[in-house]
PyMOL CGO cylinders between C-alpha atoms (Angstrom):
from pymol import cmd
from pymol.cgo import CYLINDER

trace = [
    CYLINDER, 14.02, -29.28, 12.46, 11.80, -30.54, 15.36, 0.3, 1, 1, 1, 1, 1, 1,
    CYLINDER, 11.80, -30.54, 15.36, 9.75, -33.02, 14.55, 0.3, 1, 1, 1, 1, 1, 1,
    CYLINDER, 9.75, -33.02, 14.55, 6.01, -33.22, 15.42, 0.3, 1, 1, 1, 1, 1, 1,
    CYLINDER, 6.01, -33.22, 15.42, 3.65, -36.06, 16.73, 0.3, 1, 1, 1, 1, 1, 1,
    CYLINDER, 3.65, -36.06, 16.73, 0.61, -36.55, 17.37, 0.3, 1, 1, 1, 1, 1, 1,
    CYLINDER, 0.61, -36.55, 17.37, -0.80, -36.02, 21.00, 0.3, 1, 1, 1, 1, 1, 1,
    CYLINDER, -0.80, -36.02, 21.00, -4.79, -36.98, 19.62, 0.3, 1, 1, 1, 1, 1, 1,
    CYLINDER, -4.79, -36.98, 19.62, -7.41, -34.96, 18.93, 0.3, 1, 1, 1, 1, 1, 1,
    CYLINDER, -7.41, -34.96, 18.93, -5.34, -32.35, 16.59, 0.3, 1, 1, 1, 1, 1, 1,
    CYLINDER, -5.34, -32.35, 16.59, -3.04, -31.35, 19.38, 0.3, 1, 1, 1, 1, 1, 1,
    CYLINDER, -3.04, -31.35, 19.38, 1.13, -31.76, 18.59, 0.3, 1, 1, 1, 1, 1, 1,
    CYLINDER, 1.13, -31.76, 18.59, 4.10, -31.75, 20.54, 0.3, 1, 1, 1, 1, 1, 1,
    CYLINDER, 4.10, -31.75, 20.54, 7.15, -30.21, 19.82, 0.3, 1, 1, 1, 1, 1, 1,
    CYLINDER, 7.15, -30.21, 19.82, 10.20, -32.21, 20.64, 0.3, 1, 1, 1, 1, 1, 1,
    CYLINDER, 10.20, -32.21, 20.64, 12.65, -29.56, 22.95, 0.3, 1, 1, 1, 1, 1, 1,
    CYLINDER, 12.65, -29.56, 22.95, 14.96, -29.62, 20.54, 0.3, 1, 1, 1, 1, 1, 1,
    CYLINDER, 14.96, -29.62, 20.54, 16.99, -25.82, 21.78, 0.3, 1, 1, 1, 1, 1, 1,
    CYLINDER, 16.99, -25.82, 21.78, 17.22, -27.78, 24.90, 0.3, 1, 1, 1, 1, 1, 1,
    CYLINDER, 17.22, -27.78, 24.90, 19.92, -28.69, 25.32, 0.3, 1, 1, 1, 1, 1, 1,
    CYLINDER, 19.92, -28.69, 25.32, 20.42, -32.00, 26.11, 0.3, 1, 1, 1, 1, 1, 1,
    CYLINDER, 20.42, -32.00, 26.11, 21.57, -31.25, 30.36, 0.3, 1, 1, 1, 1, 1, 1,
    CYLINDER, 21.57, -31.25, 30.36, 18.22, -29.25, 30.56, 0.3, 1, 1, 1, 1, 1, 1,
    CYLINDER, 18.22, -29.25, 30.56, 16.11, -31.28, 29.66, 0.3, 1, 1, 1, 1, 1, 1,
    CYLINDER, 16.11, -31.28, 29.66, 14.08, -32.18, 32.54, 0.3, 1, 1, 1, 1, 1, 1,
    CYLINDER, 14.08, -32.18, 32.54, 13.79, -29.06, 33.48, 0.3, 1, 1, 1, 1, 1, 1,
    CYLINDER, 13.79, -29.06, 33.48, 12.99, -26.96, 30.25, 0.3, 1, 1, 1, 1, 1, 1,
    CYLINDER, 12.99, -26.96, 30.25, 11.02, -27.39, 27.63, 0.3, 1, 1, 1, 1, 1, 1,
    CYLINDER, 11.02, -27.39, 27.63, 11.61, -25.33, 24.08, 0.3, 1, 1, 1, 1, 1, 1,
    CYLINDER, 11.61, -25.33, 24.08, 8.49, -22.21, 25.31, 0.3, 1, 1, 1, 1, 1, 1,
    CYLINDER, 8.49, -22.21, 25.31, 10.51, -22.03, 28.76, 0.3, 1, 1, 1, 1, 1, 1,
    CYLINDER, 10.51, -22.03, 28.76, 14.22, -22.43, 27.22, 0.3, 1, 1, 1, 1, 1, 1,
    CYLINDER, 14.22, -22.43, 27.22, 13.29, -19.33, 25.02, 0.3, 1, 1, 1, 1, 1, 1,
    CYLINDER, 13.29, -19.33, 25.02, 12.16, -17.22, 28.55, 0.3, 1, 1, 1, 1, 1, 1,
    CYLINDER, 12.16, -17.22, 28.55, 14.86, -17.95, 30.15, 0.3, 1, 1, 1, 1, 1, 1,
    CYLINDER, 14.86, -17.95, 30.15, 17.21, -16.93, 26.83, 0.3, 1, 1, 1, 1, 1, 1,
    CYLINDER, 17.21, -16.93, 26.83, 15.06, -13.39, 26.51, 0.3, 1, 1, 1, 1, 1, 1,
    CYLINDER, 15.06, -13.39, 26.51, 15.58, -12.59, 30.89, 0.3, 1, 1, 1, 1, 1, 1,
    CYLINDER, 15.58, -12.59, 30.89, 19.49, -13.23, 30.39, 0.3, 1, 1, 1, 1, 1, 1,
    CYLINDER, 19.49, -13.23, 30.39, 19.76, -11.33, 27.36, 0.3, 1, 1, 1, 1, 1, 1,
    CYLINDER, 19.76, -11.33, 27.36, 17.75, -8.86, 28.67, 0.3, 1, 1, 1, 1, 1, 1,
    CYLINDER, 17.75, -8.86, 28.67, 20.20, -9.15, 32.55, 0.3, 1, 1, 1, 1, 1, 1,
    CYLINDER, 20.20, -9.15, 32.55, 23.21, -8.42, 30.05, 0.3, 1, 1, 1, 1, 1, 1,
    CYLINDER, 23.21, -8.42, 30.05, 21.13, -5.35, 28.13, 0.3, 1, 1, 1, 1, 1, 1,
    CYLINDER, 21.13, -5.35, 28.13, 20.40, -4.00, 31.04, 0.3, 1, 1, 1, 1, 1, 1,
    CYLINDER, 20.40, -4.00, 31.04, 23.51, -4.01, 32.83, 0.3, 1, 1, 1, 1, 1, 1,
    CYLINDER, 23.51, -4.01, 32.83, 25.38, -3.16, 30.44, 0.3, 1, 1, 1, 1, 1, 1,
    CYLINDER, 25.38, -3.16, 30.44, 23.33, 0.06, 29.44, 0.3, 1, 1, 1, 1, 1, 1,
    CYLINDER, 23.33, 0.06, 29.44, 23.83, 0.38, 32.41, 0.3, 1, 1, 1, 1, 1, 1,
    CYLINDER, 23.83, 0.38, 32.41, 28.15, 0.09, 33.74, 0.3, 1, 1, 1, 1, 1, 1,
    CYLINDER, 28.15, 0.09, 33.74, 27.65, 2.92, 30.22, 0.3, 1, 1, 1, 1, 1, 1,
    CYLINDER, 27.65, 2.92, 30.22, 25.94, 5.14, 31.83, 0.3, 1, 1, 1, 1, 1, 1,
    CYLINDER, 25.94, 5.14, 31.83, 28.11, 5.27, 35.13, 0.3, 1, 1, 1, 1, 1, 1,
    CYLINDER, 28.11, 5.27, 35.13, 30.52, 5.69, 32.55, 0.3, 1, 1, 1, 1, 1, 1,
    CYLINDER, 30.52, 5.69, 32.55, 29.13, 8.65, 31.27, 0.3, 1, 1, 1, 1, 1, 1,
    CYLINDER, 29.13, 8.65, 31.27, 27.82, 9.98, 34.04, 0.3, 1, 1, 1, 1, 1, 1,
    CYLINDER, 27.82, 9.98, 34.04, 31.50, 9.87, 35.82, 0.3, 1, 1, 1, 1, 1, 1,
    CYLINDER, 31.50, 9.87, 35.82, 33.84, 11.57, 32.46, 0.3, 1, 1, 1, 1, 1, 1,
    CYLINDER, 33.84, 11.57, 32.46, 29.91, 14.47, 32.90, 0.3, 1, 1, 1, 1, 1, 1,
    CYLINDER, 29.91, 14.47, 32.90, 30.31, 15.26, 36.52, 0.3, 1, 1, 1, 1, 1, 1,
    CYLINDER, 30.31, 15.26, 36.52, 33.45, 12.82, 38.62, 0.3, 1, 1, 1, 1, 1, 1,
    CYLINDER, 33.45, 12.82, 38.62, 32.04, 12.09, 41.67, 0.3, 1, 1, 1, 1, 1, 1,
]
cmd.load_cgo(trace, "trace")
C-alpha cells in the first residue's frame, strides 16, 4: 500500500509503488497505469484482428 506523505497545503503525494524499480525515473503511478492500459489495449486489438482474419479466411479463403 502506498504511504501518503504531506506535500504542503493539504496536498498529498503518493509514492510510485506500482512502477517497477527500473522505470521509476521515467514513470509515476498515473503514467504507468496509462502505459499498462495502452499495452493491454494493443494486445486486445491484435488478438481481435487475428481472429477476424482467421474467421474471414475460413468463410472465404483468399
